[in-house]
N, C-alpha and C positions, 0 to 999 in steps of 0.2 A: 504494500500500500504506500502511495507517495507520502512523503513527510508533510505533516500538517493537514492531511486529508481528514475531513469530518463529515458526518451525516446528521440530519436533524435529530434532536433529542439526545445526542451522545457526545458531540464535540470531537476533538482529536483522539485518535486511537491510543490506548495505553500500551499497545504492542508495536508502535511505530519503530521502524528500524530492525525489528526482529524478523528472522527468517522462519516463517510459520508454514507448516504443511497444511494446516487448516485454520481458518479464522471465522468467527461468527460474532456479529454485533447486533443487538436488538434493543430497541426502546419501545415501551408500551405505555399508553395513556388511556384514561377513561374519556371516551367521546360518545355522545348520544346514549349514555347509560350502559356502555359495555366497553371492555378493554379492546383496543386495536393497536396495531403496530404504527408508530409515528416515525420510526427510523429503522432501517434494516439493511444489513450488508453481510455477505458471506463470500468466501473464496477458498479454493483448494478443496481439501477433503472434509469439509463440513458444509452441511446444508440444513435448511429448516423447512418443514412442511407447512402447508396452509393452516390457518388457525381453526380451532374447533371450540365449541361452547358445549361443555359436557353436562351442564345443568341449567336451571333457570335463573342463575345469578349472572352478574356481569363478568365473572372470571373467564379469561381467555386462556386456551391451552395451545402451546406450541410444542412441536416434536423435533428434536435434533437428530439428524441423520449423518452417518459417516459412510459414504458410498464405497470407500476403500475396503471395508469389511473388517479392519482391525488396525492396531497401532504396531509400528515396527521401530527398531532401534534408531535413535537419533531424531525421531519425530517430535515436533513441538506444536502444540495447539493453543489457541487463545480464544476465550469466550468472554464477551462483555454484555451485561444485562443492566438496563436502567428501567426501573418501574416507577412511574411518576405518582404524584399524590392521588390517593383514593382510587388506585388501580390494583386489580388482582390478576396475577399471572401464575399459571401452572405450567411448569417446564418439565419435559420428560424426554426419553430417547426412544427411537424406533425399535431397538433391540439391544441385547447385551453388548457391552464394550469389551472387546477381546484384545489383550496385550500379548503379543507373541515374543519369542526369544529376542533379546536386545543386545547382541554382542557389540562391544565397543562403546556404546553410549545408551543412556536410559531414555525413556519416553517422558515428556513433561507436558502437563496441561495446566494453564493458568486461567482462572475464572475471576473476573472482577464484577462486583454487583453493587448497585446503588438503589436504595429503597426510600421513596419519599414518604411524607406524612400520610398515615392511614392506608398505606399500600400493603399488599400481600404478595409474597413469593413462596410457592411450594415447588421445590426441586426434587422430583422423584424419578430418577433414572432407573433403567433395568440394571441388573447386576454387572459388576466388573469382574471379568474372568482373566486371571493371570496364568500364563502357561510356563512351561519349564524354561528357566533362564531369563524370565521377564524381570525388568526393573522399571517400575512405574512410579512417577512422582506427580502428585496433584496439589496445587496450591490455590486456595480459594480465599479471596479477600472481599469482605462485605462491609459496606458502610450504610447503616440504616438509621432512619429517624426514630426517636423514642416511641412514636405512635405507630410504627410499622410492625408487621408480623412476618416472621421467617420460619420456614420448615425445610430442612435438608435431610435427605435419607440416602445412605449408600450401603450396598451389600457386596462384599468381596468373596469370591469363590475361586478355588483352584481349578485349573484345567485338568483334563483326563487324557491318558495315553491310550493307544489302541488296545493294549492288554488290560485296561481297566484300572491301572495304578494311577495314583495321584501324581501329577507333575509337581516339581518343587521349584517354584518361582524364587528369584533371588531376593526381591524386595518390593514392597508396596508401601508408599507413604502418602497419607491423606492429611494435609495440614490446612486447617480452617481458622481464619481470624475474623471475628465479628466485632465491629465497632458500633456502639450505639450512641448517637448524639456526639460523634467525634471522639469518644472514649473507648479504648479497647475493653470489651466486656467478656469475651470468650476466646480462648485460644485452645483449639482441639487438635491434637497431634497423634494420629494413629500410624504406627510404624510396625510392620510385620516383616520379619526376615527369617524365613525358614532355613536358609543356609544349606548345609550339607545333610542335615538331619531330616527325617520324614516329618511331615506336618503334624501328625498326631503325637509326636514325642516332645513337641515344644511346650515349655512351661506355660507360656502365655495362652496357647490354644488348648492346653490340657488334652482332652481326647477329641477335640473338635477340629473341623477343617474350614468352616465358613464363619465370616465375621460380618456383623451388621452394626451400623451406627445411625443414630438419628439425633438431630439438634432442632429444638423448637424455641425460638426467642420471641416473646410477646409480653408486654408490660402487664397483662392481665393474669399471667400464670403465677401460681403460688403453691404453697405446700399442699393445700387441699387437692389441687390438680395432680400433683405428684403422687399422692396416696391413691387417688382414683385410677390413674394410669398404671400404677404399679400393680394394683389388684387386677385390673383388666389384663395387663401383659402377662402376669404370672398365671392367670386362668387360661389364657390361650396357649402359653408355653407348656402348661401342665397337661394339655390334651395328650392323650396317648399317642397321637400321630405326630406331635410336634415336640421333639426333644431339644429344648432350647435353654441355655444358661444365660441368665439376665442380670443386668445392673441398670438401675434407673435412679437419677438424682436431680436435685434442684440446682439450677445455675444462677449466678448473680446477675444475669442479663437484664431482667429475670427470664428464666426459661427452664427447659427440661432437656436432659441428655439421656439417651438410651444406648446401651451396648448389649449386643447379643452374640452368642456363640452357638453353633449348631453344626450338624453334618449334612444339612439339607437347605438348599435355597428356598424351597417351598415353606419349610418350617419357619425360617427367619422372616420371610415375606409375610406370613400369616400374622406374626406378632407385630411387625412394623405397620401393616395395613390396619390392624385393630387400633393402634395408637394414633395413626394418621386420621382415621375416621372419627375417633373420639375428639381429637383436637378440632377438626373441621366442624363438628356438630356444636361443641361447647363454645368455641370462639366466634363462629360466624353463622351457625345455623345451617351449614351446608350438608348435603346428602353424602353418603359414603362414596369414596373415590372409585370411579370406574373408568379406566383409561381406554377401554374398548379396543384393545389391540388384537390383531388377528395373527 
């Protein structure tokens, strides 16, 4: 992208001068009672599908697509999202993000987000799959108004080999910084390094192979919400079909953090969806999340 290039609602690119394999920039605002894109740009191995409205609220849903099918060594991606005042955005992906072997250099994705007063961002991508020899690093920086609402969800799973054994990826780092009103409120750093050992021998993962994390930042969240969500999450996790080890705590944002360990993507997703649906209902009166993917 040329130096100084800008699009409506976004200004100059935070990735100017960087050599990106894929770049996506999106600005949304509330116009005539619903969210619409006021600025949009993509190039390289990132695309965005046309907007959808999944319920009778003003929330707009956009889907990120990687036509290349996966991340390779040395790839770098940049995503910028600006949600204006009183606007609600649901952002997801078309399919799982696959990180293949990265000899020589890691894959990096940077995401920069700005949330205006009364805005909402729900970022609920499909799972991140790391294959043998993969090194993936994701850095997310969010600057939100004290009256904005944020929900981020990530699920990390290992790839599988043809003989059914788990691949041992080298490293996955998910670092998220959330500033509220210009003050750093939450720093979440998830780092998993299986190394030369099998995944199920790691102290961090215990006997589990899949990791889930969820952050929800909203001024209305308090201890009572944590207790309600904890009861709900443990009830879903305790289902005989869902063997999930959970941790759930109150953040100073204020907000809620959820960590989950399991041996199944479906089991972690069941817990995360229950928490997401509860938050949507209690904070905004929205119906359960239904992304309608085929």
